[in-house]
C-alpha positions, 0 to 999 in steps of 0.5 A, a space after each residue: 584403353 580399349 583392346 582395339 586401341 591397344 592393338 592399333 598402338 602396338 602396330 603403330 609402334 611396330 611391336 607387332 604387324 597388322 597381320 599378327 594383330 588380325 590373327 590375334 583378334 580372330 583367336 581372341 574372338 574364338 577364346 574370349 581372352 584379352 588381346 594382350 594375353 592372346 598376342 603373348 600366347 601366339 608368341 607375337 610379343 612378350 608379356 614384358 614388352 606389353 607391360 613396358 609399352 603400357 607403362 610408357 603410354 600411361 607414364 606409370 611405373 611397371 611392376 614384375 609380379 613374379 619378382 614381388 612378394 605381396 604381404 597377406 595383410 594387403 591381399 586381405 584388403 581386396 576380395 578375389 572376386 573383385 580382383 578377377 572382375 577388374 583384373 587387378 591385385 593389391 601390391 602394398 600399402 603406405 599410409 592412406 594409399 594402396 598400390 594396385 597392379 592393373 592391366 588397364 590403369 584407365 579403368 576408373 570403375 575399378 579404381 572407384 570400387 577399390 577406393 570405396 571397398 578399402 577406404 584407401 586412395 588407389 595408386 595404380 601401377 602397370 602389370 600384364 594381365 597374365 601375370 595378374 591372373 597368375 598372382 591372383 591364383 597364387 595369393 588367393 589360394 583356397 585353404 591353408 598351406 602345407 607348412 601351416 597344416 604341419 605346424 598344427 601337428 606339433 600341438 597334438 602329434 601323440 594322438 596319431 602316433 601309432 607306434 611301430 606295430 602296424 598289424 595291431 592297429 584297429 579300424 576304430 583307431 584308424 578312423 579316429 586318427 583320420 578324422 583328426 582335424 590336421 589330417 583332414 586339413 592335410 588331405 584337403 591341401 593335398 587335393 586342392 594343390 593338385 587341382 591348382 597346379 593342374 596335376 593329372 595324378 597324385 601318388 602317395 607312397 610309403 617307404 621304409 623311412 619316409 612317406 612322399 607325395 608326388 604330382 604328375 604335371 604334364 606327364 612328369 612326376 614332381 615331388 610335392 611334399 614329404 609328410 612325417 612317416 607316422 602320418 601315413 596310416 591316418 592319411 591313407 585312411 582319410 582318403 579311403 573314407 572319402 572314397 568309401 573303401 574298407 579302412 580295415 582291409 589293408 592286404 588287398 588292392 581297392 578302387 574307389 572314387 571321390 567327388 569334390 564340389 569346387 563352387 561355381 558349379 565345377 566338380 572334380 572327380 578323383 579315381 582312387 586306387 589303393 595298393 598294398 606295398 612292402 611298407 604300407 598302402 600306396 594310394 594313386 588318385 587320377 584327377 578327372 576334370 570335366 571342365 578341361 575335357 577338350 572335345 573339339 578335334 581340330 584343337 587336339 593337335 592333329 595335322 591336316 592330312 591325318 585329321 582327314 583320314 581319322 574323320 573319314 574312318 569315324 564317318 564310315 558306316 561300319 568297321 573298326 577304328 583303334 586308338 593305341 598308346 600307353 596309359 595317360 597318352 590321351 586315348 580316351 580324350 581322342 575317342 570322346 572327341 570322336 564320339 562327340 562329333 558322331 553324337 547326333 539324334 539319328 544314331 544310337 551310341 553305346 560305350 563299355 568303359 572301365 571306368 566311365 571317366 566323363 559323362 557324355 549326354 546323349 550316349 549310353 555309357 556302361 560301367 564295367 564290374 568284373 566282380 559280378 561278371 560284367 566285362 567288355 565281352 558281356 557288354 558287347 554281346 548285350 550291345 548287339 541286342 540293343 540296336 546300336 549304330 556305334 559301339 565304343 569299347 574301353 579296351 580290347 584286352 583279350 581274344 573274346 572281346 576282340 572277336 566280338 568287336 570284329 564280328 560287330 564291325 563286320 555286321 554293319 556297326 562302327 566300333 571304336 576301341 583302344 589297345 596298348 601298343 607302341 605304334 600303329 603297325 604293332 597293333 596288327 601284331 597284337 591282334 594276331 597275337 590275341 588269336 584274331 585271324 588275318 582275314 578278319 583283321 583286313 576285313 574289319 579294321 578301317 584305321 589305327 591311330 597311335 598317339 603320345 602327349 608331349 609337353 608344350 613350351 610355356 608361352 610366358 617364358 618362351 625364348 629362341 635358342 641356337 639350334 645344335 645341328 648334331 642334336 637335331 640330326 640325332 632326333 631325325 631332322 633332315 639337312 633342309 630342316 636343320 638349315 632353316 630350323 628355329 628352336 625355342 625353349 622355356 626359361 622357367 617362370 612362375 606360370 610353369 613352376 620353373 619347368 619351362 613347360 605348360 600344357 601338352 600337345 598330342 602327337 598322332 600316327 595315323 595308319 589308314 588301311 590301304 589295299 596294299 597293307 591288307 595284302 601284306 597282312 594276309 601274307 604275314 608281314 612283320 610290324 617293321 615291314 608294315 611300318 616301312 610300307 606305311 611310311 612310303 605311302 606317306 604316313 607321318 610317324 610319331 617321331 615325324 609328328 614330334 619333329 614338326 611340332 618342335 620346328 613349329 616352336 610348340 615343344 622341344 627336342 628333349 620332349 620328342 626324345 622322351 615320348 617317341 622312338 626313332 623310326 
């Protein structure tokens, strides 16, 4: 069945409207995804409804792959490449027949291919393409499982048990233990599982009586595994060797990098930070996936008016644009998308970053090295002798950097940078606290943007729930909003690891520097007074942006309370 035919039949059966089909087809052309997946993603129809509809159309049984455990022997009959090519997965075999879950059971090429490759007669059953894709990821995962690796340790655990006195362990012993095959496999499982689950960070944490590994997925930490305590030195040493760090140095913090090639030209960078704690070295790895970098501003989560203000500010010939928020709130992605829009052959762009997270062609990126004196302030001074048009400073941490940045903005350069503050108005107080004069702030700053990342409801298990008026009032919804509110939550499924959330959306608070605000700064107004004035001028606060996303069915009230403060 062609995609168009599927859409027509769904409209005819009144499962979706013609308008919804057209919107889904527009989205499908933009993303390249199949129509069924796109309709489910947009929330027009549930995955299960499409499966049941196709099952009735073809008079074939439907299967829910989330509730079905497929034997590894069956999985081995068909390669991952064939499954991905035809969007199928083998489910079970019986005598000379192989039961195969298919999104399109009329695909005779797929049936012929599988029959030729396996020698079995193919009996198709219907499943949604989304669930087939998730099952392929689940069953064709690269490398052994954590349990398989841990079973290997039972064979030779005496080789890596150092005993109680850690101070006497030599570098030679550490290197030998970290090269032990099960340790290597355990680290590989650790890294590959993090990539597969879409984690942004890995935390390897030693305590007095246990050693645990946690993944940060969509901004929230989840415990992944708890290897035996005796393995902590070997595991940390393996990570340090991969990061080209000194394995004998265990008293000082160290920073390194691991580059992993994943095939099909895909690379994954891990930024590694080692910190000595009371019970051993804690290692945190930040995953930097270049393939996931979203540089299209319209897809970041901006509302129309704030996006117009932000684009106005970055297209000014000079001045400062400051992006604020805590670590992991997506500041770098926002700045990179701004740079990507500004990156034209006619302009010279230089960036000072610590570290350089993603390589952007056409932009001169400089990595900071504090140990040799190459810091933000020194880089900024050097940039001003390099005939720049646009300068990006990774972070304004001190008065010296702030002062040079302000001077650059006042002398005909566009300066983009980040600060760690709770909201947009508090940024002015932070600059004043650093020692920047009020008249310099008002003359140089064009716009301040504060942001947070909220988890999105998983589209595969999204369901409407009855709104609780008291809870909505507590979040900050108005009576009118509560009266018409449609509230959604994720029920938990295999796609989202039973959390109800999959992916994140950015919430933005954009403070454009109007003349009235400049006057208030010069008069010494507090951050609270600035915020009150901004809200009167129509600024959408972080909490208001969150409420809008909740009412649009993108996120939940719990997420809004977790990542934003009340106005």
